[in-house]
Short mmCIF file of the C-alpha atoms (twelve columns), coordinates in Angstrom:
data_MODEL
# 
_entry.id   MODEL 
# 
loop_
_atom_site.group_PDB 
_atom_site.id 
_atom_site.type_symbol 
_atom_site.label_atom_id 
_atom_site.label_alt_id 
_atom_site.label_comp_id 
_atom_site.label_asym_id 
_atom_site.label_seq_id 
_atom_site.Cartn_x 
_atom_site.Cartn_y 
_atom_site.Cartn_z 
_atom_site.pdbx_PDB_model_num 
ATOM 1   C CA . UNK A 1   -102.245 96.595  190.104 1 
ATOM 2   C CA . UNK A 2   -101.526 98.029  193.602 1 
ATOM 3   C CA . UNK A 3   -99.518  94.685  194.333 1 
ATOM 4   C CA . UNK A 4   -97.596  95.483  191.443 1 
ATOM 5   C CA . UNK A 5   -97.085  99.002  191.763 1 
ATOM 6   C CA . UNK A 6   -96.063  97.948  195.977 1 
ATOM 7   C CA . UNK A 7   -93.322  94.802  194.405 1 
ATOM 8   C CA . UNK A 8   -92.420  98.038  192.104 1 
ATOM 9   C CA . UNK A 9   -91.819  99.987  194.067 1 
ATOM 10  C CA . UNK A 10  -89.936  97.733  196.962 1 
ATOM 11  C CA . UNK A 11  -87.387  97.171  193.932 1 
ATOM 12  C CA . UNK A 12  -86.418  100.408 193.163 1 
ATOM 13  C CA . UNK A 13  -85.498  101.481 197.228 1 
ATOM 14  C CA . UNK A 14  -84.001  97.900  196.777 1 
ATOM 15  C CA . UNK A 15  -81.811  98.983  194.305 1 
ATOM 16  C CA . UNK A 16  -81.159  102.615 195.837 1 
ATOM 17  C CA . UNK A 17  -80.142  101.120 199.358 1 
ATOM 18  C CA . UNK A 18  -77.439  98.567  197.201 1 
ATOM 19  C CA . UNK A 19  -75.968  101.210 194.968 1 
ATOM 20  C CA . UNK A 20  -75.736  104.233 198.172 1 
ATOM 21  C CA . UNK A 21  -73.847  100.862 200.345 1 
ATOM 22  C CA . UNK A 22  -71.685  100.505 196.630 1 
ATOM 23  C CA . UNK A 23  -70.731  104.174 196.784 1 
ATOM 24  C CA . UNK A 24  -70.681  103.995 200.060 1 
ATOM 25  C CA . UNK A 25  -68.296  100.758 200.222 1 
ATOM 26  C CA . UNK A 26  -66.430  102.575 197.418 1 
ATOM 27  C CA . UNK A 27  -65.267  105.404 198.996 1 
ATOM 28  C CA . UNK A 28  -64.288  104.301 202.425 1 
ATOM 29  C CA . UNK A 29  -61.692  101.283 200.374 1 
ATOM 30  C CA . UNK A 30  -60.514  104.750 198.109 1 
ATOM 31  C CA . UNK A 31  -59.617  106.433 202.198 1 
ATOM 32  C CA . UNK A 32  -58.346  102.615 203.543 1 
ATOM 33  C CA . UNK A 33  -56.442  101.401 201.266 1 
ATOM 34  C CA . UNK A 34  -54.547  104.152 199.558 1 
ATOM 35  C CA . UNK A 35  -51.346  105.613 200.671 1 
ATOM 36  C CA . UNK A 36  -49.917  108.901 199.608 1 
ATOM 37  C CA . UNK A 37  -46.005  108.213 198.032 1 
ATOM 38  C CA . UNK A 38  -43.474  111.036 198.692 1 
ATOM 39  C CA . UNK A 39  -40.958  111.150 195.447 1 
ATOM 40  C CA . UNK A 40  -37.202  113.194 195.970 1 
ATOM 41  C CA . UNK A 41  -36.120  114.485 191.914 1 
ATOM 42  C CA . UNK A 42  -32.649  115.353 191.588 1 
ATOM 43  C CA . UNK A 43  -31.167  116.955 188.377 1 
ATOM 44  C CA . UNK A 44  -28.167  118.368 187.018 1 
ATOM 45  C CA . UNK A 45  -27.760  121.034 186.355 1 
ATOM 46  C CA . UNK A 46  -24.241  121.762 185.926 1 
ATOM 47  C CA . UNK A 47  -22.764  123.028 182.657 1 
ATOM 48  C CA . UNK A 48  -21.973  120.464 181.009 1 
ATOM 49  C CA . UNK A 49  -25.647  119.114 180.461 1 
ATOM 50  C CA . UNK A 50  -27.518  121.985 179.326 1 
ATOM 51  C CA . UNK A 51  -28.071  120.453 176.090 1 
ATOM 52  C CA . UNK A 52  -30.821  118.505 177.818 1 
ATOM 53  C CA . UNK A 53  -31.096  120.385 180.700 1 
ATOM 54  C CA . UNK A 54  -34.633  121.870 179.269 1 
ATOM 55  C CA . UNK A 55  -35.727  118.207 178.041 1 
ATOM 56  C CA . UNK A 56  -35.048  117.226 181.836 1 
ATOM 57  C CA . UNK A 57  -36.970  119.626 183.680 1 
ATOM 58  C CA . UNK A 58  -40.468  117.876 180.964 1 
ATOM 59  C CA . UNK A 59  -39.770  114.350 181.889 1 
ATOM 60  C CA . UNK A 60  -40.332  115.480 185.868 1 
ATOM 61  C CA . UNK A 61  -43.035  116.821 185.071 1 
ATOM 62  C CA . UNK A 62  -44.428  114.859 182.688 1 
ATOM 63  C CA . UNK A 63  -44.388  111.754 186.040 1 
ATOM 64  C CA . UNK A 64  -45.520  113.795 188.030 1 
ATOM 65  C CA . UNK A 65  -48.838  114.348 186.195 1 
ATOM 66  C CA . UNK A 66  -48.266  110.447 186.308 1 
ATOM 67  C CA . UNK A 67  -48.621  111.368 190.416 1 
ATOM 68  C CA . UNK A 68  -51.332  111.072 192.972 1 
ATOM 69  C CA . UNK A 69  -52.479  115.153 193.792 1 
ATOM 70  C CA . UNK A 70  -52.275  113.710 197.720 1 
ATOM 71  C CA . UNK A 71  -48.918  112.025 196.828 1 
ATOM 72  C CA . UNK A 72  -45.986  114.703 197.674 1 
ATOM 73  C CA . UNK A 73  -43.009  115.949 195.853 1 
ATOM 74  C CA . UNK A 74  -39.718  117.705 195.968 1 
ATOM 75  C CA . UNK A 75  -37.857  118.538 193.972 1 
ATOM 76  C CA . UNK A 76  -33.811  118.968 194.234 1 
ATOM 77  C CA . UNK A 77  -30.859  120.611 191.607 1 
ATOM 78  C CA . UNK A 78  -27.041  119.099 191.463 1 
ATOM 79  C CA . UNK A 79  -23.567  120.639 190.461 1 
ATOM 80  C CA . UNK A 80  -21.059  120.838 192.783 1 
ATOM 81  C CA . UNK A 81  -23.521  121.448 194.926 1 
ATOM 82  C CA . UNK A 82  -27.207  119.976 196.346 1 
ATOM 83  C CA . UNK A 83  -29.856  123.147 196.369 1 
ATOM 84  C CA . UNK A 84  -33.158  122.463 197.314 1 
ATOM 85  C CA . UNK A 85  -36.146  123.729 194.173 1 
ATOM 86  C CA . UNK A 86  -39.350  123.012 194.830 1 
ATOM 87  C CA . UNK A 87  -41.518  121.171 198.390 1 
ATOM 88  C CA . UNK A 88  -45.202  119.774 197.851 1 
ATOM 89  C CA . UNK A 89  -48.581  118.401 194.987 1 
ATOM 90  C CA . UNK A 90  -47.431  116.766 192.394 1 
ATOM 91  C CA . UNK A 91  -50.605  118.760 191.907 1 
ATOM 92  C CA . UNK A 92  -50.067  122.165 192.192 1 
ATOM 93  C CA . UNK A 93  -47.575  122.257 188.368 1 
ATOM 94  C CA . UNK A 94  -47.877  126.801 188.665 1 
ATOM 95  C CA . UNK A 95  -45.957  126.493 191.687 1 
ATOM 96  C CA . UNK A 96  -43.910  123.743 190.283 1 
ATOM 97  C CA . UNK A 97  -43.416  125.582 186.864 1 
ATOM 98  C CA . UNK A 98  -42.065  129.043 188.568 1 
ATOM 99  C CA . UNK A 99  -40.390  127.187 191.209 1 
ATOM 100 C CA . UNK A 100 -37.917  125.376 188.002 1 
ATOM 101 C CA . UNK A 101 -38.443  128.687 186.644 1 
ATOM 102 C CA . UNK A 102 -36.319  130.656 189.755 1 
ATOM 103 C CA . UNK A 103 -34.387  128.498 190.581 1 
ATOM 104 C CA . UNK A 104 -33.493  125.487 188.485 1 
ATOM 105 C CA . UNK A 105 -31.643  126.957 185.778 1 
ATOM 106 C CA . UNK A 106 -28.526  125.491 184.577 1 
ATOM 107 C CA . UNK A 107 -25.218  127.755 185.620 1 
ATOM 108 C CA . UNK A 108 -22.026  127.887 182.868 1 
ATOM 109 C CA . UNK A 109 -19.765  128.270 185.790 1 
ATOM 110 C CA . UNK A 110 -20.420  125.101 187.733 1 
ATOM 111 C CA . UNK A 111 -18.908  122.386 186.139 1 
ATOM 112 C CA . UNK A 112 -18.560  118.838 187.864 1 
ATOM 113 C CA . UNK A 113 -21.893  117.185 189.760 1 
ATOM 114 C CA . UNK A 114 -21.109  115.954 192.574 1 
ATOM 115 C CA . UNK A 115 -23.702  113.048 192.234 1 
ATOM 116 C CA . UNK A 116 -22.468  111.048 195.631 1 
ATOM 117 C CA . UNK A 117 -22.819  114.333 197.856 1 
ATOM 118 C CA . UNK A 118 -26.327  114.786 196.142 1 
ATOM 119 C CA . UNK A 119 -27.788  111.382 196.251 1 
ATOM 120 C CA . UNK A 120 -26.359  111.228 200.010 1 
ATOM 121 C CA . UNK A 121 -28.486  114.090 200.645 1 
ATOM 122 C CA . UNK A 122 -31.610  112.457 198.879 1 
ATOM 123 C CA . UNK A 123 -31.533  108.888 199.981 1 
ATOM 124 C CA . UNK A 124 -31.284  111.267 203.474 1 
ATOM 125 C CA . UNK A 125 -34.582  113.236 203.428 1 
ATOM 126 C CA . UNK A 126 -36.524  110.857 201.763 1 
ATOM 127 C CA . UNK A 127 -35.757  108.127 205.188 1 
ATOM 128 C CA . UNK A 128 -37.552  111.734 206.981 1 
ATOM 129 C CA . UNK A 129 -40.023  111.484 205.671 1 
ATOM 130 C CA . UNK A 130 -40.421  107.842 205.945 1 
ATOM 131 C CA . UNK A 131 -40.233  107.875 209.617 1 
ATOM 132 C CA . UNK A 132 -41.372  111.724 210.464 1 
ATOM 133 C CA . UNK A 133 -43.927  112.736 208.072 1 
ATOM 134 C CA . UNK A 134 -45.805  109.265 208.192 1 
ATOM 135 C CA . UNK A 135 -45.688  108.290 204.083 1 
ATOM 136 C CA . UNK A 136 -46.369  106.102 202.991 1 
ATOM 137 C CA . UNK A 137 -42.926  105.362 200.679 1 
ATOM 138 C CA . UNK A 138 -39.742  107.181 198.981 1 
ATOM 139 C CA . UNK A 139 -38.495  106.846 196.600 1 
ATOM 140 C CA . UNK A 140 -36.069  108.922 193.594 1 
ATOM 141 C CA . UNK A 141 -35.227  109.703 190.849 1 
ATOM 142 C CA . UNK A 142 -31.886  110.545 189.392 1 
ATOM 143 C CA . UNK A 143 -31.802  112.772 185.836 1 
ATOM 144 C CA . UNK A 144 -28.150  113.145 184.308 1 
ATOM 145 C CA . UNK A 145 -25.667  111.271 182.508 1 
ATOM 146 C CA . UNK A 146 -24.242  110.561 185.704 1 
ATOM 147 C CA . UNK A 147 -20.002  111.664 184.264 1 
ATOM 148 C CA . UNK A 148 -17.578  111.869 186.646 1 
ATOM 149 C CA . UNK A 149 -15.879  115.738 186.174 1 
ATOM 150 C CA . UNK A 150 -14.088  118.093 187.443 1 
ATOM 151 C CA . UNK A 151 -12.826  116.567 190.340 1 
ATOM 152 C CA . UNK A 152 -15.994  114.859 191.057 1 
ATOM 153 C CA . UNK A 153 -16.451  110.875 191.148 1 
ATOM 154 C CA . UNK A 154 -18.964  107.970 192.232 1 
ATOM 155 C CA . UNK A 155 -18.420  105.924 194.967 1 
ATOM 156 C CA . UNK A 156 -20.538  103.323 194.217 1 
ATOM 157 C CA . UNK A 157 -18.669  101.044 197.056 1 
ATOM 158 C CA . UNK A 158 -21.102  103.683 198.519 1 
ATOM 159 C CA . UNK A 159 -24.247  104.139 196.911 1 
ATOM 160 C CA . UNK A 160 -24.507  100.680 197.293 1 
ATOM 161 C CA . UNK A 161 -24.427  101.788 200.812 1 
ATOM 162 C CA . UNK A 162 -26.279  104.317 201.493 1 
ATOM 163 C CA . UNK A 163 -29.335  102.592 199.561 1 
ATOM 164 C CA . UNK A 164 -28.565  99.395  201.417 1 
ATOM 165 C CA . UNK A 165 -28.894  101.680 204.386 1 
ATOM 166 C CA . UNK A 166 -31.765  103.626 203.590 1 
ATOM 167 C CA . UNK A 167 -33.968  100.616 202.521 1 
ATOM 168 C CA . UNK A 168 -33.715  99.038  205.880 1 
ATOM 169 C CA . UNK A 169 -36.139  102.395 206.798 1 
ATOM 170 C CA . UNK A 170 -38.668  101.945 203.887 1 
ATOM 171 C CA . UNK A 171 -38.498  98.721  202.108 1 
ATOM 172 C CA . UNK A 172 -40.401  99.385  199.815 1 
ATOM 173 C CA . UNK A 173 -38.293  102.517 198.521 1 
ATOM 174 C CA . UNK A 174 -37.086  102.176 194.176 1 
ATOM 175 C CA . UNK A 175 -34.698  104.780 191.987 1 
ATOM 176 C CA . UNK A 176 -34.735  105.213 189.171 1 
ATOM 177 C CA . UNK A 177 -31.357  106.359 187.708 1 
ATOM 178 C CA . UNK A 178 -32.561  108.464 184.049 1 
ATOM 179 C CA . UNK A 179 -30.721  109.912 180.354 1 
ATOM 180 C CA . UNK A 180 -27.294  108.226 182.050 1 
ATOM 181 C CA . UNK A 181 -25.452  107.362 179.955 1 
ATOM 182 C CA . UNK A 182 -25.528  103.378 179.291 1 
ATOM 183 C CA . UNK A 183 -21.918  102.601 180.170 1 
ATOM 184 C CA . UNK A 184 -23.092  104.439 184.501 1 
ATOM 185 C CA . UNK A 185 -25.839  102.173 183.818 1 
ATOM 186 C CA . UNK A 186 -24.018  99.815  183.996 1 
ATOM 187 C CA . UNK A 187 -22.164  100.387 186.921 1 
ATOM 188 C CA . UNK A 188 -24.538  101.199 188.338 1 
ATOM 189 C CA . UNK A 189 -26.671  97.836  188.196 1 
ATOM 190 C CA . UNK A 190 -23.598  96.437  189.265 1 
ATOM 191 C CA . UNK A 191 -23.598  98.061  191.815 1 
ATOM 192 C CA . UNK A 192 -27.544  98.224  192.907 1 
ATOM 193 C CA . UNK A 193 -28.443  94.735  191.590 1 
ATOM 194 C CA . UNK A 194 -28.078  92.756  195.321 1 
ATOM 195 C CA . UNK A 195 -29.823  95.614  196.899 1 
ATOM 196 C CA . UNK A 196 -33.422  96.556  195.067 1 
ATOM 197 C CA . UNK A 197 -34.336  93.860  192.587 1 
ATOM 198 C CA . UNK A 198 -35.140  94.776  188.624 1 
ATOM 199 C CA . UNK A 199 -38.796  96.413  189.103 1 
ATOM 200 C CA . UNK A 200 -37.773  99.333  192.235 1 
ATOM 201 C CA . UNK A 201 -34.664  99.457  190.295 1 
ATOM 202 C CA . UNK A 202 -35.297  101.734 187.063 1 
ATOM 203 C CA . UNK A 203 -31.992  102.686 184.480 1 
ATOM 204 C CA . UNK A 204 -32.774  104.231 181.545 1 
ATOM 205 C CA . UNK A 205 -30.513  106.259 179.209 1 
ATOM 206 C CA . UNK A 206 -31.249  108.744 177.151 1 
ATOM 207 C CA . UNK A 207 -33.393  106.546 174.055 1 
ATOM 208 C CA . UNK A 208 -35.797  104.383 175.981 1 
ATOM 209 C CA . UNK A 209 -36.926  107.045 178.799 1 
ATOM 210 C CA . UNK A 210 -39.423  107.500 176.633 1 
ATOM 211 C CA . UNK A 211 -40.659  103.524 177.437 1 
ATOM 212 C CA . UNK A 212 -40.147  104.519 181.410 1 
ATOM 213 C CA . UNK A 213 -43.071  106.060 182.391 1 
ATOM 214 C CA . UNK A 214 -45.028  102.093 182.754 1 
ATOM 215 C CA . UNK A 215 -41.130  100.904 184.931 1 
ATOM 216 C CA . UNK A 216 -41.811  104.224 187.255 1 
ATOM 217 C CA . UNK A 217 -45.300  103.462 188.396 1 
ATOM 218 C CA . UNK A 218 -44.226  99.698  188.976 1 
ATOM 219 C CA . UNK A 219 -41.412  100.874 190.945 1 
ATOM 220 C CA . UNK A 220 -43.659  103.076 193.218 1 
ATOM 221 C CA . UNK A 221 -46.566  101.106 193.577 1 
ATOM 222 C CA . UNK A 222 -49.175  101.972 191.315 1 
# 
């Protein structure tokens, strides 16, 4: 009887030690393997985008919910110029909503979107986040129709050039264009297909955007 009790006690102790070691191991895996990412959003706030602006803001929040609380998010709005809206954790939804409500309003007086200037700015920010802030990766999500308006026109050769320069600094960088017109997405694809592979270049229009969260996660390596 005593022998059985001793054997059972040893067995319970052994199992307890194994479980404890497994838990410790899992904790170390998370610490060692998880590396926070940075994601920069650029959303069109010009008058021509009024009908889709609220939906696009909602989409930004949807993507943020898929990120880890330790990730880092920046949000900019773009019209004639590019304006900072929010910086912080994707999990801080209250502060994000306040910032968006306060700073990311559509201005009916601003017609036309300087996409070229805005994309160049956020790509430069990504390089800083990678090199100065030590984020493992930084990716960009552009939300808007990519239309040429009010004298602003996207230079697709320049887009390829600045994307290539950013990719040298951020090899795993992803670039996503959402809510753009299909013909504009084709121009982006033609411009960037030699710079980013299909997984890292995500192109979705207003119809296909609902299927894009999975593509977004794959693109940023999650």
